[in-house]
C-alpha positions, 0 to 999 in steps of 0.5 A: 585352705579349701576353695569355694565352688562358684554357684551354678544358679542364683535367684529369689523366692517371693515370700510374704511380699518380700524376697528370699535370695538363694544360690545353688551349687550343682545342677538341680534339674539334672540331679542324680542324688537328692539335693542338700539344703543348708540353713545358716545360723545367727539368727541373721548371720547370712549364708556366707560363713557356711559356703565351705559346705558347697563342696558337698556338691562334689563330695560323692560320685555323681555329685549333688546340688547344694542349696544355700539361702539367706533367711529373711532379714539378712544377707541378700534377702529383704531386710526389715529393720522396722518390723515388729519384734514379734514378727521374728519367730521360728514359725516364720522361718519354718514357713520360709523354708517350706516356701523355698523348697516348694519354689525350687521343686524339691519339697518331696525329697531333700537332705536338710542341714542346719548349723547353729541356729540353723540346727535349731530351725531344722528340727522345727521344720521336720516336726512341721513338714516331715514328709519330704526330708530324707535326712537331717544333719544338726551342726553345733546346735543346742536342743534348748537355750537353757542348755546353751546358756549353762554351757556358755557360763562354764566356758566363760568361767575358763576365760582370763579373769579380766576378760570375764570381768569386762563381759560382766561389767558391760552386760550389767551396765547395758553397754554391750555396744562398747568396744571393750565388750567386743574385744572381750567377746572376741577372746571367747569367739577365737576359742569357741566359735572359729579357731581359724584366726584370722577368720576366712573371708566368708566367715568375716563376711557373715560377721560384718553383715551381722554387725551392719544388720543386727535386727534379727540377731538382737531381737531373737538372740541378743548382743552376743553368743553367750548373752541371750536376752532375746525372744529365743531365750526360753526356746526348747525342743527337747520334749518334742524330739521323740516325734522325729523319725528322720535319720539324724546326724549330730556333729560338733567340735571338741572346743565348740560353744555347743558343748555335748550337754547342749546337743545330747537330747538330739542323740538321746531322744531321736531314734537312731540318731548318731553323733560325731565330734571333730577333735580340732574344731570349735563352732565351725568344723566345716571351716576348721576341719574342712576335709574331715567334715566333708568325709563325715557329713558327705558319707552320711548323706550318701548312705541315705541316698537312693540305691 
């Protein structure tokens, strides 16, 4: 099992009268390579489960700083359980990321990596602020929620009949908080979200905080990965992808809930984009095939570092 490097720096960024918490692995001030900014998923899952990516700080000679942060509403950042549902939007999180990189003094040159929801947020940011992003890595992410839901339906059809029946029964009754629903949901998660069971501590920590503070997730997504009834249910970026010119890598796992059909538009419509599928992984290749993830992603970043 991999180890997670300790942070070099932790701090907070003022944002809209609230606090956005961050941690940095490596020396941001003395960097010899552009830093990497990691966008976690959920929305609202917090940074913990992506901490294995901090090892990218030492994946190449000379290293690079890796920035993790908790998006507003979760983790160590300000929680806003009483915010109006309309407050939570992709535009909010694009603005937050712009604020974070400006505060850290890296807005003019950094690599951007988004995982799951983070990989939906990353191209939204690039379209709004293309000037400072050196590369974009999209991990396990759909180009639209319609594609995501189609994939989820296919994967659910492969679950044991009694599991699928339990999921359907509680979704139709609106009782997705029932323990039986969560047990059935876990069968899907163990196959298509993280196949390292039991989950590593940092992955469990993200799930635990999501359960304790579900405001953002429930508002934008819904009660589970495959029952999307929140404000993002009609989200798509497919028709806007042609405008992206940043070098792009798209990765996923062979057993990922983000099936190839969900992320194909990124590769088809972003000029020069390429892809890689991790054969033994589901939705978290950075955890499930850690060393191979570092090799593939770290190699892509190094390829686009300054000469």
